[in-house]
DOZAPA-7372 format. One record per residue: x, y, z of N, C-alpha, C in turn. Coordinates in steps of 0.05 Angstrom, whole numbers, padded with zeros to 5 digits, always signed. Layout:
N
> n.c1  n.c2  n.c3  ca.c1  ca.c2  ca.c3  c.c1  c.c2  c.c3
> X  Y  Z  X  Y  Z  X  Y  Z
...
This chain:
234
> n.c1  n.c2  n.c3  ca.c1  ca.c2  ca.c3  c.c1  c.c2  c.c3
> -00132  -00453  -00228  -00118  -00440  -00208  -00134  -00421  -00193
> -00158  -00428  -00183  -00178  -00409  -00171  -00165  -00400  -00146
> -00146  -00412  -00134  -00135  -00405  -00108  -00114  -00386  -00109
> -00104  -00378  -00132  -00080  -00361  -00135  -00079  -00336  -00119
> -00099  -00320  -00122  -00102  -00294  -00108  -00100  -00300  -00077
> -00114  -00320  -00069  -00117  -00327  -00039  -00089  -00335  -00030
> -00074  -00352  -00046  -00047  -00360  -00041  -00028  -00337  -00037
> -00031  -00316  -00055  -00013  -00293  -00053  -00018  -00278  -00027
> -00044  -00276  -00021  -00050  -00262  +00004  -00037  -00277  +00028
> -00042  -00302  +00030  -00033  -00318  +00052  -00001  -00319  +00054
> +00010  -00323  +00030  +00039  -00324  +00028  +00052  -00297  +00037
> +00040  -00276  +00030  +00050  -00249  +00037  +00050  -00245  +00068
> +00029  -00255  +00081  +00025  -00252  +00108  +00040  -00273  +00125
> +00045  -00295  +00116  +00056  -00318  +00133  +00081  -00313  +00146
> +00103  -00305  +00132  +00128  -00300  +00145  +00129  -00277  +00162
> +00118  -00254  +00156  +00116  -00232  +00173  +00100  -00238  +00200
> +00078  -00252  +00196  +00063  -00261  +00219  +00079  -00278  +00240
> +00093  -00296  +00226  +00110  -00315  +00244  +00133  -00298  +00258
> +00145  -00282  +00245  +00166  -00267  +00258  +00156  -00242  +00273
> +00129  -00238  +00274  +00120  -00217  +00291  +00124  -00222  +00321
> +00130  -00248  +00328  +00134  -00255  +00356  +00163  -00258  +00363
> +00180  -00250  +00343  +00210  -00252  +00348  +00216  -00231  +00371
> +00233  -00240  +00391  +00238  -00223  +00415  +00251  -00196  +00408
> +00264  -00194  +00384  +00276  -00167  +00379  +00257  -00150  +00360
> +00234  -00162  +00353  +00216  -00145  +00336  +00189  -00141  +00350
> +00177  -00163  +00361  +00154  -00158  +00377  +00132  -00142  +00363
> +00128  -00146  +00335  +00110  -00129  +00322  +00080  -00136  +00331
> +00075  -00160  +00346  +00049  -00165  +00355  +00040  -00145  +00375
> +00058  -00129  +00389  +00053  -00111  +00408  +00042  -00084  +00395
> +00046  -00083  +00369  +00036  -00061  +00352  +00008  -00066  +00338
> -00002  -00092  +00345  -00027  -00096  +00332  -00051  -00077  +00340
> -00048  -00066  +00366  -00069  -00048  +00377  -00069  -00022  +00360
> -00047  -00016  +00346  -00047  +00005  +00329  -00049  -00001  +00300
> -00039  -00024  +00292  -00041  -00031  +00264  -00069  -00036  +00255
> -00086  -00052  +00271  -00111  -00057  +00260  -00131  -00035  +00259
> -00132  -00016  +00280  -00149  +00008  +00277  -00140  +00024  +00252
> -00113  +00029  +00249  -00104  +00044  +00227  -00109  +00032  +00200
> -00109  +00005  +00198  -00116  -00009  +00174  -00147  -00008  +00167
> -00162  -00009  +00186  -00192  -00007  +00184  -00199  +00022  +00175
> -00184  +00043  +00183  -00189  +00069  +00175  -00182  +00072  +00147
> -00158  +00060  +00137  -00150  +00061  +00111  -00170  +00049  +00094
> -00182  +00025  +00102  -00200  +00009  +00086  -00226  +00024  +00083
> -00233  +00041  +00102  -00257  +00057  +00101  -00256  +00076  +00077
> -00232  +00085  +00067  -00229  +00100  +00042  -00226  +00080  +00018
> -00208  +00061  +00021  -00197  +00046  -00003  -00219  +00026  -00010
> -00235  +00015  +00006  -00256  -00005  -00002  -00277  +00006  -00018
> -00290  +00031  -00011  -00311  +00042  -00027  -00299  +00050  -00053
> -00274  +00059  -00053  -00260  +00069  -00079  -00260  +00042  -00096
> -00251  +00020  -00083  -00247  -00005  -00099  -00274  -00013  -00110
> -00295  -00013  -00095  -00321  -00020  -00103  -00332  -00003  -00127
> -00329  +00021  -00124  -00338  +00040  -00145  -00324  +00035  -00171
> -00298  +00033  -00169  -00282  +00028  -00194  -00288  +00002  -00207
> -00293  -00019  -00189  -00300  -00044  -00201  -00326  -00044  -00214
> -00348  -00031  -00202  -00374  -00028  -00214  -00372  -00012  -00241
> -00353  +00006  -00243  -00352  +00021  -00267  -00331  +00014  -00289
> -00322  -00011  -00284  -00303  -00022  -00305  -00275  -00010  -00306
> -00268  +00005  -00285  -00242  +00016  -00284  -00220  -00003  -00282
> -00228  -00025  -00264  -00213  -00049  -00261  -00230  -00071  -00255
> -00221  -00096  -00255  -00239  -00118  -00248  -00221  -00143  -00242
> -00236  -00165  -00239  -00222  -00190  -00228  -00230  -00215  -00244
> -00211  -00231  -00249  -00213  -00254  -00268  -00224  -00278  -00247
> -00249  -00287  -00252  -00260  -00307  -00234  -00245  -00335  -00236
> -00229  -00338  -00256  -00212  -00363  -00260  -00194  -00367  -00237
> -00185  -00344  -00225  -00166  -00346  -00203  -00178  -00339  -00174
> -00205  -00337  -00171  -00217  -00331  -00146  -00235  -00354  -00137
> -00240  -00352  -00109  -00254  -00372  -00096  -00285  -00369  -00103
> -00294  -00347  -00113  -00321  -00342  -00119  -00339  -00330  -00094
> -00323  -00328  -00071  -00338  -00313  -00049  -00335  -00284  -00051
> -00355  -00270  -00048  -00356  -00240  -00050  -00368  -00227  -00027
> -00357  -00203  -00020  -00367  -00186  +00001  -00370  -00158  -00010
> -00393  -00147  -00010  -00396  -00120  -00021  -00387  -00117  -00050
> -00394  -00138  -00067  -00386  -00136  -00094  -00357  -00139  -00099
> -00340  -00145  -00081  -00312  -00150  -00084  -00307  -00178  -00076
> -00286  -00191  -00090  -00278  -00218  -00081  -00266  -00217  -00052
> -00269  -00238  -00039  -00259  -00239  -00008  -00230  -00236  -00011
> -00218  -00245  -00033  -00187  -00242  -00036  -00179  -00214  -00035
> -00195  -00196  -00046  -00189  -00168  -00050  -00192  -00155  -00020
> -00211  -00163  -00006  -00212  -00154  +00022  -00186  -00162  +00038
> -00180  -00187  +00037  -00155  -00198  +00047  -00131  -00183  +00040
> -00130  -00175  +00014  -00106  -00159  +00004  -00101  -00135  +00022
> -00123  -00120  +00030  -00120  -00095  +00045  -00111  -00101  +00073
> -00108  -00125  +00083  -00098  -00133  +00109  -00071  -00147  +00107
> -00070  -00167  +00088  -00046  -00182  +00086  -00021  -00166  +00077
> -00025  -00152  +00054  -00003  -00136  +00043  +00004  -00111  +00062
> -00012  -00098  +00074  -00003  -00077  +00092  +00010  -00088  +00117
> +00001  -00112  +00126  +00014  -00124  +00148  +00043  -00131  +00143
> +00047  -00143  +00119  +00075  -00151  +00111  +00092  -00127  +00109
> +00081  -00104  +00096  +00097  -00079  +00092  +00100  -00065  +00119
> +00083  -00062  +00136  +00084  -00048  +00160  +00104  -00063  +00180
> +00103  -00089  +00178  +00123  -00106  +00193  +00151  -00099  +00185
> +00155  -00097  +00159  +00179  -00089  +00148  +00190  -00063  +00156
> +00171  -00042  +00155  +00178  -00016  +00161  +00187  -00013  +00191
> +00172  -00028  +00208  +00180  -00026  +00236  +00205  -00042  +00242
> +00210  -00062  +00226  +00234  -00077  +00231  +00257  -00062  +00225
> +00255  -00046  +00202  +00278  -00027  +00197  +00280  -00005  +00217
> +00255  +00004  +00225  +00257  +00027  +00245  +00269  +00020  +00271
> +00263  -00006  +00280  +00272  -00015  +00305  +00302  -00025  +00303
> +00308  -00043  +00283  +00334  -00056  +00280  +00354  -00038  +00269
> +00347  -00021  +00248  +00366  -00004  +00236  +00355  +00025  +00236
> +00356  +00037  +00260  +00344  +00064  +00262  +00359  +00086  +00244
> +00383  +00079  +00238  +00399  +00098  +00222  +00392  +00097  +00191
> +00376  +00076  +00184  +00368  +00072  +00156  +00344  +00090  +00150
> +00351  +00115  +00147  +00330  +00135  +00143  +00343  +00159  +00125
> +00325  +00174  +00114  +00335  +00198  +00099  +00339  +00222  +00119
> +00358  +00240  +00110  +00361  +00265  +00124  +00335  +00282  +00118
> +00331  +00303  +00134  +00311  +00320  +00127  +00313  +00333  +00098
> +00338  +00338  +00091  +00344  +00352  +00064  +00336  +00331  +00043
> +00345  +00306  +00048  +00338  +00286  +00025  +00308  +00281  +00023
> +00294  +00280  +00047  +00265  +00276  +00048  +00252  +00296  +00033
> +00261  +00323  +00037  +00249  +00347  +00024  +00253  +00346  -00007
> +00276  +00337  -00015  +00281  +00334  -00044  +00263  +00314  -00057
> +00262  +00288  -00042  +00243  +00268  -00053  +00214  +00276  -00053
> +00206  +00291  -00033  +00179  +00302  -00028  +00171  +00320  -00052
> +00187  +00343  -00055  +00181  +00362  -00077  +00182  +00351  -00102
> +00202  +00332  -00109  +00205  +00319  -00135  +00180  +00302  -00141
> +00172  +00286  -00122  +00149  +00270  -00125  +00124  +00288  -00129
> +00119  +00306  -00112  +00096  +00324  -00116  +00096  +00338  -00143
> +00118  +00345  -00152  +00118  +00360  -00177  +00111  +00340  -00200
> +00118  +00315  -00199  +00111  +00296  -00221  +00081  +00290  -00217
> +00071  +00285  -00192  +00044  +00278  -00189  +00026  +00302  -00197
> +00032  +00327  -00188  +00013  +00347  -00196  +00014  +00354  -00226
> +00037  +00353  -00238  +00039  +00358  -00266  +00022  +00335  -00283
> +00026  +00309  -00274  +00012  +00288  -00288  -00018  +00291  -00282
> -00027  +00297  -00258  -00055  +00301  -00254  -00067  +00323  -00270
> -00054  +00345  -00273  -00064  +00368  -00287  -00068  +00361  -00319
> -00050  +00344  -00329  -00051  +00336  -00357  -00072  +00312  -00360
> -00072  +00293  -00342  -00091  +00272  -00345  -00113  +00269  -00325
> -00125  +00292  -00318  -00146  +00294  -00299  -00170  +00279  -00307
> -00172  +00272  -00334  -00197  +00257  -00343  -00195  +00227  -00344
> -00172  +00217  -00331  -00170  +00187  -00329  -00172  +00182  -00299
> -00194  +00167  -00293  -00203  +00164  -00266  -00183  +00151  -00248
> -00169  +00131  -00255  -00151  +00117  -00236  -00128  +00137  -00231
> -00117  +00149  -00251  -00095  +00168  -00247  -00105  +00191  -00232
> -00127  +00202  -00236  -00137  +00227  -00221  -00143  +00222  -00192
> -00157  +00202  -00186  -00163  +00195  -00159  -00140  +00187  -00144
> -00123  +00169  -00156  -00099  +00159  -00144  -00080  +00179  -00136
> -00072  +00194  -00156  -00052  +00217  -00153  -00063  +00241  -00136
> -00089  +00246  -00138  -00102  +00267  -00121  -00099  +00259  -00093
> -00106  +00234  -00085  -00104  +00225  -00057  -00076  +00230  -00047
> -00057  +00219  -00064  -00027  +00219  -00056  -00019  +00248  -00052
> -00027  +00266  -00069  -00017  +00292  -00065  -00026  +00306  -00039
> -00052  +00301  -00032  -00063  +00313  -00008  -00049  +00298  +00017
> -00047  +00272  +00015  -00036  +00258  +00037  -00007  +00265  +00043
> +00009  +00266  +00020  +00036  +00274  +00024  +00042  +00302  +00034
> +00023  +00320  +00025  +00026  +00347  +00034  +00020  +00349  +00065
> -00003  +00336  +00073  -00008  +00333  +00102  +00014  +00322  +00118
> +00024  +00301  +00111  +00046  +00289  +00125  +00070  +00305  +00125
> +00077  +00315  +00103  +00103  +00333  +00103  +00099  +00358  +00120
> +00077  +00368  +00122  +00073  +00393  +00136  +00070  +00389  +00168
> +00057  +00364  +00175  +00050  +00361  +00200  +00063  +00338  +00214
> +00075  +00318  +00201  +00091  +00296  +00212  +00113  +00287  +00194
> +00129  +00308  +00188  +00149  +00302  +00168  +00170  +00280  +00174
> +00176  +00277  +00201  +00194  +00258  +00208  +00189  +00229  +00199
> +00162  +00222  +00198  +00154  +00196  +00188  +00163  +00191  +00159
> +00165  +00211  +00144  +00176  +00207  +00115  +00204  +00200  +00115
> +00220  +00210  +00134  +00250  +00203  +00135  +00250  +00172  +00137
> +00235  +00159  +00151  +00235  +00129  +00154  +00223  +00115  +00130
> +00199  +00127  +00123  +00182  +00115  +00104  +00193  +00113  +00076
> +00203  +00134  +00066  +00212  +00135  +00039  +00235  +00114  +00032
> +00256  +00112  +00047  +00275  +00093  +00040  +00267  +00062  +00041
> +00249  +00057  +00061  +00240  +00031  +00063  +00220  +00024  +00042
> +00204  +00044  +00035  +00186  +00040  +00014  +00200  +00032  -00013
> +00222  +00045  -00018  +00239  +00037  -00041  +00244  +00007  -00042
> +00250  -00003  -00019  +00257  -00032  -00016  +00231  -00049  -00020
> +00210  -00039  -00009  +00186  -00053  -00011  +00175  -00055  -00040
> +00184  -00038  -00056  +00174  -00037  -00084  +00184  -00064  -00099
> +00204  -00076  -00089  +00214  -00101  -00102  +00194  -00122  -00099
> +00185  -00131  -00074  +00165  -00152  -00073  +00138  -00141  -00082
> +00134  -00115  -00079  +00109  -00104  -00090  +00105  -00111  -00120
> +00127  -00105  -00135  +00125  -00112  -00164  +00123  -00142  -00170
> +00135  -00158  -00153  +00133  -00186  -00156  +00104  -00194  -00152
> +00092  -00187  -00131  +00063  -00195  -00125  +00045  -00183  -00145
> +00047  -00157  -00149  +00029  -00145  -00168  +00034  -00153  -00197
> +00058  -00162  -00202  +00066  -00174  -00229  +00049  -00198  -00234
> +00048  -00214  -00213  +00032  -00239  -00214  +00001  -00233  -00220
> -00007  -00214  -00203  -00035  -00208  -00204  -00043  -00194  -00231
> -00023  -00181  -00245  -00030  -00169  -00270  -00021  -00185  -00295
> -00014  -00210  -00291  -00009  -00226  -00312  +00019  -00236  -00317
> +00038  -00228  -00303  +00065  -00237  -00306  +00069  -00266  -00297
> +00080  -00283  -00315  +00088  -00310  -00307  +00062  -00330  -00308
> +00038  -00319  -00314  +00014  -00336  -00313  -00001  -00331  -00340
> -00020  -00347  -00346  -00033  -00346  -00372  -00052  -00320  -00375
> -00066  -00314  -00354  -00084  -00290  -00354  -00078  -00273  -00332
> -00092  -00248  -00331  -00089  -00231  -00309  -00110  -00238  -00286
> -00099  -00235  -00262  -00118  -00238  -00240  -00136  -00213  -00237
> -00120  -00190  -00241  -00133  -00164  -00237  -00129  -00150  -00264
> -00149  -00141  -00277  -00146  -00127  -00302  -00152  -00099  -00299
> -00141  -00081  -00315  -00145  -00052  -00316  -00155  -00043  -00341
> -00172  -00022  -00342  -00182  -00010  -00365  -00163  +00012  -00372
> -00145  +00009  -00391  -00124  +00027  -00397  -00133  +00055  -00406
> -00158  +00059  -00414  -00167  +00085  -00419  -00171  +00101  -00396
> -00170  +00089  -00371  -00173  +00104  -00347  -00147  +00107  -00330
> -00125  +00100  -00344  -00099  +00102  -00331  -00079  +00115  -00352
> -00054  +00116  -00344  -00034  +00127  -00364  -00027  +00109  -00385
> -00031  +00084  -00381  -00024  +00064  -00402  +00004  +00055  -00399
> +00018  +00065  -00378  +00047  +00059  -00376  +00051  +00036  -00357
> +00065  +00015  -00365  +00068  -00007  -00345  +00095  -00012  -00341
> +00102  -00020  -00316  +00128  -00031  -00308  +00125  -00061  -00307
> +00134  -00074  -00329  +00128  -00102  -00333  +00100  -00104  -00342
> +00084  -00116  -00324  +00053  -00116  -00329  +00038  -00099  -00310
> +00052  -00084  -00292  +00041  -00069  -00271  +00036  -00039  -00280
> +00011  -00030  -00278  +00007  +00000  -00284  +00024  +00015  -00263
> +00035  +00038  -00274  +00052  +00053  -00257  +00038  +00068  -00235
> +00011  +00070  -00239  -00006  +00082  -00217  -00007  +00066  -00193
> -00001  +00038  -00196  -00004  +00019  -00174  +00018  +00027  -00153
> +00042  +00038  -00162  +00063  +00043  -00143  +00053  +00067  -00124
> +00038  +00086  -00135  +00028  +00110  -00118  +00007  +00101  -00100
> -00010  +00080  -00113  -00031  +00069  -00096  -00019  +00057  -00072
> +00002  +00040  -00075  +00015  +00028  -00052  +00026  +00047  -00032
> +00038  +00067  -00043  +00052  +00088  -00027  +00030  +00101  -00008
> +00007  +00109  -00020  -00015  +00121  -00005  -00027  +00102  +00016
> -00030  +00078  +00007  -00043  +00058  +00027  -00025  +00053  +00049
> +00000  +00050  +00045  +00019  +00043  +00065  +00025  +00069  +00084
> +00029  +00091  +00071  +00033  +00114  +00087  +00011  +00122  +00102
> -00013  +00119  +00094  -00037  +00124  +00111  -00035  +00109  +00137
> -00030  +00083  +00134  -00030  +00066  +00158  -00006  +00074  +00175
> +00017  +00077  +00167  +00040  +00083  +00181  +00037  +00110  +00197
> +00028  +00130  +00184  +00022  +00156  +00198  +00002  +00153  +00220
> -00020  +00137  +00215  -00041  +00134  +00234  -00028  +00117  +00258
> -00012  +00096  +00254  +00001  +00080  +00274  +00019  +00098  +00292
> +00036  +00115  +00281  +00051  +00131  +00294  +00036  +00152  +00311
> +00012  +00161  +00300  -00003  +00181  +00315  -00016  +00165  +00337
> -00023  +00141  +00335  -00037  +00126  +00357  -00016  +00121  +00378
> +00008  +00115  +00371  +00030  +00110  +00390  +00036  +00134  +00409
> +00033  +00158  +00396  +00038  +00182  +00409  +00014  +00189  +00427
> -00008  +00182  +00420  -00033  +00189  +00433  -00034  +00171  +00461
> -00024  +00146  +00457  -00024  +00127  +00480  +00002  +00119  +00486
> +00022  +00137  +00495  +00048  +00132  +00500  +00053  +00109  +00521
> +00036  +00106  +00540  +00040  +00086  +00559  +00037  +00059  +00550
> +00023  +00057  +00526  +00020  +00032  +00513  +00040  +00026  +00491
> +00061  +00041  +00488  +00079  +00039  +00468  +00096  +00013  +00474
> +00110  +00001  +00452  +00125  -00020  +00455  +00150  -00015  +00470
> +00157  -00028  +00493  +00182  -00022  +00507  +00206  -00032  +00492
> +00227  -00016  +00492  +00251  -00022  +00478  +00267  -00043  +00494
């Protein structure tokens, strides 16, 4: 099953890409914001990925890969950083446009923010010597603080939709980490994380996903503000 990781990438992208041209969604008009924002995210996450792979903090099972590599990473991993965010940002904007009332109040957002930050900071202070936990949580803490203080309204939309996105996230990541298949596609060195898994998925992966998607969403919203004449017409 060398094609499994590639199939997951393509499957995650296929339906959102098709519906990007739906007249009520028109997500294709946001490509001018999505792709620059995604490339900026990748400028942080790809080097992080390469360093962690080289140091054995995580790795990939060649049994499920095509064998094509770019920068010491499987091509499937590069595609992951485009396909998964595309599907997720499509979903976020679908909710934002079609169900604008599906959002948290400022008070609820503040409660979620402070609760999450408390957990992340306390965990980081105690497990600072575990690389995946430390880098992952450290990035999330800084990102959340910046967004909460300078673009808080984006969290009102992001938090509730992200909770929904966790369902397909755990299905896809479950497959990648060994659920329902013989071996793991992506393996983790448990000495560099908390060792806590939801099914087969390290709990850190949920924060990794949050940081990755929030980075893109905030940048997209920033780009839309900077170029208002190019915003999608309602």
